[in-house]
N, C-alpha and C positions, 0 to 999 in steps of 0.2 A: 606272924599276925595270929593263929589261929589260936594259941597258948593267949595272946593276950584279949581276945574278944572272949575268950572262957573265961578268964576272970575277973571281968569288967563288967561282963553284960550276960542278961539271960538270952539263951541261944535259942532260935525255933525253929521251925520247919514250915514255909510259906508252903501253901498249897493254893492251887490253882483258883479255889473259890477266894482266899486271902488277898489274890492280887486283882480281883475286881474293881476295890476301892479304888480312890483318888490316887494318883502314881505319879512321878516323872522317870524317864529315864537322862541318867547325866551320863557323859563321858566326855574327856577332851584328848588333843593329841593325833589327830588322824592323819598323821605323817605317813607314806608308805612312798613306794615308786611307782611314775605314773609310764606306759610303756610308751616307746621310743622307737624309730626304725632308721638304722645308720646306712646311709646313702654313699658311694665314693662317686665323687662327681668332678669331670676332665678340670684340669685346672684352667682353661681357656674359657669354662666355663661359668668363674665365679666371678663376683662382682669386685672389683679390686678395692672401691671404695667401702663395701659392708665388710668384707673379710681383711684380715690381718695378711702380712705374706705367709707363704707356704715354710712351716718349718724346713732347716736346713737338714740334709741328708747323713747319714751318722758317718763319724769318722771326720767329719770338717769336709769332704769331698762334696765338688760343685756340681751341679748338674750344668748338661751340654747348656750352652749358652741361649737366652731366650726361649727354655723350655720349664716348666713351672711343676711340681710335682702335684698327682692329683691329693684331692683335700677329702676328707671325711664329713660328712655334715650330720646332726641329730636333729630327725623330726618329731615333733611330738606325734601319736595317732590318738584321732579321735572317733568315735563310733557312727551310725548313723543319725543319730538326732545333734550332732556336731559337740558331743561331749566329750572332753579330754578322759582316755580308761585308764585308771586308778588300780593298783590292787592294794587292797588295805582292808582290814577285819573288819569293818563298821556292820557293812549286811547281816556275817556271821555273829556277831555280838548280839545284834537286835533280833534276829532267830532265835536266839537262844533262847532269852528274854520272851518273845514271841510264844513259843512251843511251851513255855513254863504257863499262859497263860496270860501273859502281862497286857493291857491294853492302855496305854499311857494317856495322860493327857498333854502330855509335854516330853519334845524329846529336846535336851539340853546339851549343846555342844559348846565347848567352852576353850575354843580358838585354836591356832594353828590349824586350822580345817584343812588347807589345802596345799601348803610346802613340804618338800620330804627333804628339804636343808635353807641352805644358807642365800635370804632370795637376792642377793649381790652375786653368787657365781652365774655365770655364762657362757653359754659355748660359745664356739669363735664365730658365729654368726651375730653375737650379741643374744642370744635368747637365752633368758630368766629360768635356767635348766633346775634350779634347787626350789623354789617356788614361783612354779611357772604361772603363765595368765591363762587363769580361770574361774568359771562361773559358778557360783554357789548353788544355783537352781542344780547340778549334779549331786548334790548332797541330798538336796531334796528327794530328789530321786529314789536315792537307795533307802531312806526313812520311808516313804511311799511303798516301794515294792516289799516290804514287809509287815507296814502297819496300813498300809492305805490312807485316806483322809484324813485320818482319825485324832492323831495328834499332831497341837502347833509346834512346829520347829523354830528353836532360840536358839541364835549364834552370838558368843562373846568374842572380840575380836583379842587374836592372838599374834606373837610376833613374827609369823609368817605367813600371815594373811593379807599381805599389801600390795600384790598382784592381780588380785580378785578384780575383773573386768565389772563387777556389779558395783553401783553407787553405796557406800555405807551406809547411807541413810536407809537405802532398800533392803540392808541384809543384816546388817549388826545391831545389837540392842545393849542398851544399858539403862539404870534404871527400872522401876518396879513394875512387874507384870502379874497380875491378880489369878491365882488360882481357885478350884474349887477347894476352899479351906485352910488354905496358905499363899504366901506374896513368893514370888523368884522376883531376885534382883541381882541384874549384871554390872560389872566392873571391867572394865577395858584394860587393855594391856597399858595404855600410859598413865592412867590412874592409878597404877599399883606401883609401877615405875619410877615415878615422879612424886617426890612429895610434896613439893611446892611447884605453882605454875612457871615460876621465873627457872627454874630446872629446866622445863618444856619447852622453853622458848622457842629452840631451833630443832624441835623434833619434829618429823615427817610421815608419819605413820597414817593410816587411814583415819584412825581413832580422833586423828586432831580434830574432827571434823562434829566430834560428839558433843552435842549440845550439855551433856552434864560436867563439863570441864576437861583438862589435860592432867589433873594430878589430884592426887589424894586429900591436898589440901581444900580443893573446891568440890570432889566428889564427895567425900567422904561427910562434907557441911551438909551438902543437900539430903544425901541417906538419912542423917539424923532428923534432920528437918522433918522430912516423910513420915520417920518411924516414929514421931512424935505427933503428928497429925492425924496417926490412926485411932478409931476408936475401939479398936479390940486388939486381942492378944495372940491374932493368929500366928504362926510359925512360919517363917522369913528364911527362903534357900537361896543363899548367895553363890552365885557363881565368878569365879575369877579366874583366868587363863593361869597367871603368877600367883604362886602360894605366900601366905607371911614368913614362914619360917625362914630362918637366916642361912644359906646354905650357896649360893652363886654368888652373890653379893650384887643384884641385879634388880632387887626389889626394894628402892630406898623407901617409898611410900607405906609399906607394912606394919611400921608399928603406930605412925596413923591411923591405919585403919582397924589394926586390931584393938584399940582404945575404944573406936565406935563402934565395933561388934560390941565390944565387950556393953557400951553403954547402951546399945540396942538391948541386947540379951538380958535386963533388967524388968523388962516385961514382955519377952517374946522368945519361944524357943528359936534359934539361929543355928543355922547348919552354914559352914561354910564349905567351899568346893575348889577343889586348884587339881593343874596338872603343870605342863610348862618344863617339870626340873628330869626329866626324861628317866623316870624315877627307878628302872633296872638295865638300862642301857650302860650306864658309866662302871668305874672301876669298883672293887669290892666295898671299900669303906664307904663310899658313895651310897652303892644301895644298901647299905645298913643302914644309915642314918636316914633316908627316905623313907623306909619301911618302918623306921619308930615315929613316923610322923604319917602313915597311911590314917592313922586314927587317935585323933585325942579327944578325951570327955572334959564337961566342964570340971574344974577343979585342976585339971593336968598345966602343967607348966609348959611354957612355949616362949623360945627365943626369937624375936622377931627383928627382922632387919629394920636398917635405920641407916644415917649417913653422918658424915660431920664435914664441915669443910678443909679442902686443902691448901698448902702455902698460895693457893692463890683466889683462894676464894670459892671455888667449885665443890659440887656435892661429890664425894666419894663415898662406898659403901664399904672399904676393908681400909686397913693401915698396916705395916710393917713394923715388924721389932726384931731386933735380936736376941736369940736365946742363948742358956747359958754357956753352949759351945761357940758362940757367936757365928751362928749360922741365922738366915735370914728367914721369919717365918711371918705367914700373911694369916693376920686375922679379919674376922668381920667384926664392923660395926653393929652394934645392935643392943636390944633394949629386951630382959624378961618379963613376962607377965605372966597370972595365972587366970587360965581362960574360965569365961562364964556361958562359951556357947560350941558345938561340936564341930569339931575340925575333922576333915574327911579328903582322902583323894577322890576325884571322881571317877576315875578309872583311868585306864591308858590302853587307846584305841591301838597302837603302834603293837602293842605285846597282849592285843585280842583281850581287854579287860572295859565292863562297861556296869553301870551300878543301877537298880531298879529302887528308888525311895515313894515308899508308899504311905499314905497316912489312914488308918484307921482306929476307932474308938478310941480315940487319945494318945495312940501312940504312933511313933515314926519307925516305920519298918525299912528295916535296908538288906538287900541282897546284891551280891555281885557276880556276875555274870564272868567265866571266863574262858577260853579256848583251850588255853595249858594249864594241866597239874598244877604246875609250882604259882602258878598266879592266883590259884583259888582260896577261897576262905569261908569261914561259916558266917549266916545270914545272921542279923541281929537286930534285936529291937531297944527303942529309946522312948522312954514314955513322956509325952509333953506335960510339961510342968502347968502350963496355962491354960489348957483346955479342960475346961470345966462341965 
């Protein structure tokens, strides 16, 4: 990453004074563990209807008749304000930026704000342990603890946010928000993973309530209609939980969005921010693929995810073929496009990374903050073409 930046962009040192201009702090994927307490309950205290039968004893040995084994139950732990206690790096990353002089106008968090795992995982009582019931107000509290009431916090909806206790429309955003000399635009999880409304007919995420549509088909059309209504050339910062590049086969609307973003970039500087792919947790070859997409510039080529119908007419993002040695190989359905916009990973809270985007004197300045040395990169600047 450092080599890429050194070759392609003018490196700068951001002083505290430079950070006084209008800025946004962005990050995504706040995964991490929440605190639980494990308690062993007497078998007779268990509600038979709410809990499954106790596990059989080892070696097939039956307990004495009429006696059940005690079970262990996991209880989420809450603080004195009733907020679930999380162990995550968001506060520490925000403090790095604050200590550097940052005072962002917005803190923009791009999805998976709540869960640490699958929202389908349950403990023995049926409690969702992977993406627990949780209020987003606790995340607001983390931001206020560092920056006070200064920044406005915006959340896009991600794949593990389904068990929030808040109403979708009260917490999450999509579409345009005006900043000081720029716009922010949010894309929901459903609007990227589905290319057409028909594909999303059975979708049950909370963003099904979003007023800007369920798929790229609808949402990208509204995006371009909004762009064409603007009478200025201010830059547009687009936050999507899911990226455009083909890797996991789960973002079928990506090519539709790539074309829409390219069209918008004819009259505006566009920055596309993404997360979702767990960039440094996977096996080594996946890590390298993700690193190659941390930053792409206008003129770079990107292979965007798309889809094709299977034998039953359903949308699929991958196909299989036989290699020369007759082994089955999985390949993604994708289209390659030349980008007209800046494509950038927003940061990855799970690995202690966030990003500050500053607008100053006709330039976009970007600095990543990382808690771990291996995640640190050099700051860079990007000249605004349309700012005259």
